[in-house]
N, C-alpha and C positions, 0 to 999 in steps of 0.2 A: 498810591497803593502801598500796603504793607502786608506782610505775612504774619499770621498769628497762630499760636498753638494754645488750646484751651483745656482746662480740666476744672472739676468742681466738686464741692463737698456740701453737705447739709449740716450746718453747725448746731441748729436748735429749732424748736417749735415754740409758738406762742398762742395760747398758754401751753405749758408743759403737758405732754400727753403720757398716758400709761395704759398698757406696757409699750415700750419702745426700745429699739436696738439700732446701733449703727450710726448714731449722731457723731458728727465729725468726719464721716466718710462719704464716699460717693453713692452709698447704698444704704438708705435708712428704711427700717421696717417697723410696723406697729401691729398690735393684736397678739393673740395667744400663740404659743409655740405650736408649729405645725399648720397654722392658718394665719399667716402674716401677709398683709398688704404693705406696699411701700413704694418709694420713689428711687430711681437711679438716674444719675446724670453721666452721660458719656461725652467726653470732650472731642475735639476735632482739630485739624490743621487746615487753614484756608487763607486765601488772599482776600484782603479787605480794602474797599474804597473808603476814603475819609470824607465823603460828601453826602451822607445820609442814605447811601445804597445799602439795602438789607443783605445780610449774610447769615448763614447758619452757624451759631456759636456752639451748638452741641445738640445732643439728642436726649429728650426727656422720656423716661420709661416709667410707666405705672403698672406694677404687678397688683392686680385687683382680684382678691378672693373674698368670700364672705367672712367677715371678722367683726370684732367689736373693739372699740377704743374709746377712752374717756379723756376729754370731751370728744364728741363726734365731729365738731367743726373747729378747725385750728389752722394757723398759718405755719408753713414750713419755709424756713429761710435757706436760701442758696447763695453760696459764695463761689463765683466763677473766677478762676485765676487765668489771666491772659498774659502770655509771653510773646513779645514782639521780636522781629527778626534781628534787632540790634542787641537782644539779650535782656532788655528791660522788661519789667513785669508790673502788672497792676491787678488788684482784686476788685471785682464788681459785686455788689450785694443786691439781691432781689428777693422777693418772697411770693409764695403761692398760697392761695387760700383753698383749703381742702374741706370737702363735705363728704364724710363717710356715711352715705345714705343707708337707710334700713334695708336689710336683705330679706325681708319677709313677704314682699308683694309677689315675687315669683314672675315678674314681667319686666321687660325692657321697653322704654328707657327708665322706668321708675326706679329700678335697682342700680342704674348707672351712677358711679361716683362722679362728682363734679370738681374740677380744678380750675380756679380762676387766677389769672395773672393779677396779683394784688399790687405789688410795687414794680413799676416798669421803667422808672428812671433812676439810675444810680445817682445818689445825692451829691457826690463830689465830681468835680471836673477831672478829666483824664488828660494828661499831657503826653502828646505824641509828636516827636520831632519839634519840640519847643512850642507847639500850639495847643490850646485848650479845646477839648471836645466833651460832649455829653454822650454817655452810653445809654441807649434806649432799647428795651425789649419791645418788639412789635407784637409778639404773641407766639402761638403754637401753629405750626404749618402742617396741615394734613390734607391730602388729596388736592394739593395746589391752592388751598384756601388758608389764609392766616386769620386766626380768631383769638380772642382774649379768654374764652372759656373752652376748656378741654373736657369733653364728655367721654368717660372711660367705662366701657361696658364691663359688667360683672363677669368674673370667671375667666379672665384673659390677661395677657401681657400686651399692653397698649402703648404705642409709640407715637411721638410727635417730634418734629424738629423744632428747636427753639431759635427764633429769628431775632437778630439784634442789629443795631446800626450805631456807628459813631458819627456824630453830627455836631455842628456848631451850636452854641447856646443861644439860639434864636429860632423863631418859628419858620417853617418852610412847607407850605401846603401845596400839594400837587394832585392831579388826577391820576390815580394809581391803577384804575381798572374801569372797563366799560363792557357790560354785558348787553349787547345790542340784538342778540338772537334769543328771544324769549319763547315761551310756550303758551299755547291756548289762545283764545280770542283776545285781542288787545295786547297780548304779550305783557301781562301785568307784572311778571317777575323780572323784567329787565331792570337794570340799575346802572348808575354811574357811581364810582367809589372815589372818595378823596382821602388822602393820607397826610398827616403832619409828620414829615420826615425830619423836622427840626428838633431842637432840644429845649424849646420853650412853647407854652401854649399860645394859641391864636384865637382871638375873639372874631367870630364869623358874623357878627351883627352887620347887616348891610351887604353881605356877600351873596352872590348868585351862582347857581349852576345853570348853564344855558345849552340848549341844543340849537346850534346855529342854523341848521337846515330846515327844521320844522317849526322853529319859533317858540318852543316851550322853554320856560325858565322857572327855576325854583329859588325863592329867597329864603335863606336860613332865618329862623325866628330870632328875634332880638335876644341877646344874652347867650346864644349858642357859642360854646368854647370847645375847640378840639385840642386835646392834650398831645404831648409828644408821643409818637408811635401809634396814635389812635386813628381808626378808620371810621368814616361815616359813609353810608350809602343812601342815595336817593332813588327809591324804586318808582317804577311807573305807576303802580296802583296796589302796592302791598305795604304792610307795616311790619318792620323787623326791629324790635326794641334793642337787640344786641348790637345793631349798627346805627343807632340814633333814633329810629322810628320815623324817618323822613320819607315822604312820597309826593310825587307830582299829582296824585289823586286824579289821574287821567284814564278815562275809559278807552282812549285811543292810543295807538302806538306812538311813543315819544321818539325812539331811535330808529331811523330808517335802516332796513336790512341791507340796502344797497350801499350805504356809506353815509358819513356825515362828520360833523366836528362837535365835540363837547368842549365847552369853555368854562373856566373858573374865573369869575369876575369879582375883584375886590371892591370894598365899599367906596373907594375913590375912583373907580372906573377902570383901573389898569387890569390887565389879564395876567395873573401869575402863571397860568398853565392852560394849555389846550391839548386836545386828544383827537387828532384826525384818525379816521379808520376807513378801510376799503377805498372807495372812490373819493374820499375826503369831502364829500358833499357836492362835487361838481356835477352839474346837470349836462344835458346833451349839448348845450351851447358853450360849455366850458366856463360858465360863470358860477362861482361858489355861492 
C-alpha cells in the first residue's frame, strides 16, 4: 500500500475547439461568454493498493449549460499528476471524448451531453518502489456503478468520481459483481459482472461463466477480448451493449435468491475466480 496525492490539468483538445478558455488548468470551459460549459478535475489524497484494487483518483465535474462550440465532438486530454508518499511523482495521461449534443429538443435524455472514457490505459509503465505497474482508469463512478460513459444532464453541475487502479502489466480477470435479486417474472435483469483488473487484454475465447448451483453456463463467443479496466456483464435475459451485450437468454431465474456460487472458468479448465453469496449454494444436507 502507498499513499498518493493527485491533481490534474486539461492541456489540450483534439481537434482544437473554439471558443475555449482555461487550457493548461484544472478548469477548462468552452462556448460563448456567459454561457460556457466545461470540465473540472479535483484531485484527492488516498491510500492505494498496488494489486489492481480500484481507488478514486479524483472527481470529474461537468458544468453543462446550453452552448455551442465548434466542432461539437472532440477529445479533451487530461494529465493527472500523482505524488507518492516518498515524494516521487508521475504524470498520467488520459482523454475523454465529448459530445456537445444539440440543445433544441427540449427533452431529456436527448439533450444530455455524453462523455466517453476514450483512453483508459496510460501508455507508459509507472515505477513504484522499483516495480513496474500500469495505470488504468476503470471509468466514472456514480450511484455505486462504474461506467465508461457519463451522461450529463443539461442545465446542471454533474459530478462523478474517476476510478483508477495500479496493476501489473498482465491480464487479471475476476468476478467483480453479482446481482442475484432481480425484478419481475424470471428476474431477467439479474447479471454477473467480470472485470479485467490487470494491465493487459485477455482473450476470453473458450471461457465460461457458470452458476454452480443451477447448472447454467455462458460461453463467451470466440474472439471476445476484455481490455484493461473493462467490465462485461452477462444478464439473465437482457441485452446491454454498453456491457458487451451478453445474455444467458434464459426465461428462468439463473441465480438463486437463497444463495449460490458464480464461477469463472478459463479455456484450460482452471477457475481464476469464484463468487459465493449468501448460503454459498449449500442445500439442506450441507452439500454444495
